[in-house]
C-alpha positions as CSV (number, residue, x, y, z in Angstrom):
1,M,112.0,-80.1,119.4
2,L,113.2,-80.1,115.0
3,N,111.9,-81.2,112.3
4,R,113.5,-80.7,109.2
5,I,111.1,-78.5,105.9
6,T,110.4,-77.7,102.9
7,M,109.0,-74.9,101.4
8,T,108.5,-72.2,98.0
9,G,107.0,-69.0,99.1
10,R,107.2,-65.6,98.2
11,L,109.3,-62.4,99.9
12,V,106.7,-60.7,101.8
13,A,109.6,-57.8,101.8
14,D,112.5,-56.6,101.2
15,P,115.2,-58.4,103.2
16,E,117.5,-56.5,105.6
17,L,121.0,-57.8,106.8
18,R,122.3,-57.5,110.3
19,R,125.4,-58.3,112.3
20,T,125.7,-60.3,115.5
21,Q,128.2,-58.2,118.3
22,S,130.7,-60.8,117.1
23,G,130.2,-59.9,113.3
24,V,128.4,-62.6,112.6
25,S,125.8,-61.7,109.8
26,V,121.9,-62.5,110.1
27,T,118.7,-62.1,108.5
28,S,115.3,-62.4,109.2
29,F,112.6,-62.4,106.7
30,R,109.1,-63.6,106.0
31,I,107.7,-65.8,103.0
32,A,103.8,-66.3,102.3
33,N,102.7,-70.2,100.6
34,D,99.8,-70.4,99.7
35,R,98.0,-73.4,100.5
36,D,96.8,-76.6,97.6
37,Y,93.3,-75.7,96.8
38,S,90.5,-77.3,94.4
39,K,88.5,-74.8,92.1
40,G,85.5,-73.1,94.0
41,E,87.8,-73.5,97.3
42,E,88.9,-70.4,98.7
43,K,92.6,-69.2,98.4
44,E,94.6,-70.0,101.8
45,T,97.7,-68.1,102.6
46,D,100.2,-69.3,105.3
47,F,103.2,-66.8,106.1
48,F,106.5,-68.8,107.6
49,D,109.3,-66.8,109.7
50,V,112.7,-67.7,108.5
51,V,116.1,-66.9,110.0
52,A,119.5,-67.3,107.9
53,W,123.1,-67.0,109.1
54,R,126.3,-66.4,107.7
55,S,126.9,-66.5,104.2
56,T,123.3,-67.3,103.3
57,A,122.2,-64.3,105.2
58,E,124.7,-62.3,102.9
59,F,123.1,-64.3,99.5
60,I,119.5,-63.5,100.5
61,C,120.3,-60.1,100.8
62,K,121.7,-59.5,98.1
63,Y,119.8,-61.2,95.5
64,F,116.5,-61.6,96.8
65,S,113.7,-59.1,97.2
66,K,109.8,-58.5,98.1
67,G,107.8,-60.9,95.5
68,R,110.8,-62.9,94.8
69,M,110.0,-66.7,94.6
70,A,112.8,-68.4,97.1
71,I,112.5,-72.2,98.6
72,V,113.4,-72.7,101.8
73,S,114.9,-75.5,103.4
74,G,116.2,-75.8,107.2
75,S,114.8,-77.3,110.7
76,L,111.5,-75.9,112.3
77,E,111.8,-74.7,115.4
78,S,110.5,-72.9,118.3
79,R,111.4,-69.7,120.5
80,K,109.9,-69.1,123.5
81,W,109.3,-65.2,124.7
82,E,107.6,-62.3,126.4
83,A,105.2,-60.2,125.2
84,K,105.4,-56.7,126.3
85,N,102.1,-56.7,128.7
86,G,103.6,-59.9,129.7
87,D,101.6,-63.2,128.0
88,K,103.8,-65.7,127.3
89,R,104.4,-66.8,123.7
90,I,106.0,-69.0,121.1
91,S,107.1,-68.3,117.5
92,W,107.8,-70.9,115.3
93,E,110.9,-70.1,112.3
94,V,112.6,-71.8,109.7
């Protein structure tokens, strides 16, 4: 299932550039996005995992660091995986 999503948030940590075995640039990073809230309500924050490829990955690693504000636009995708204890998990990434 693919859905288009756009959000604003701050990087939780410095992104690190990696390369696939075929040499394609890739980076993964997290952004923190504050939910809208009214006066008197407690502020809540959501965290989103983001993956960028090729020149976008290189740009992010060159110009962004922990705490910097970023606008992210992409497809929301699920990835199934198995934990070390055998539990089946699902991760959502932009």
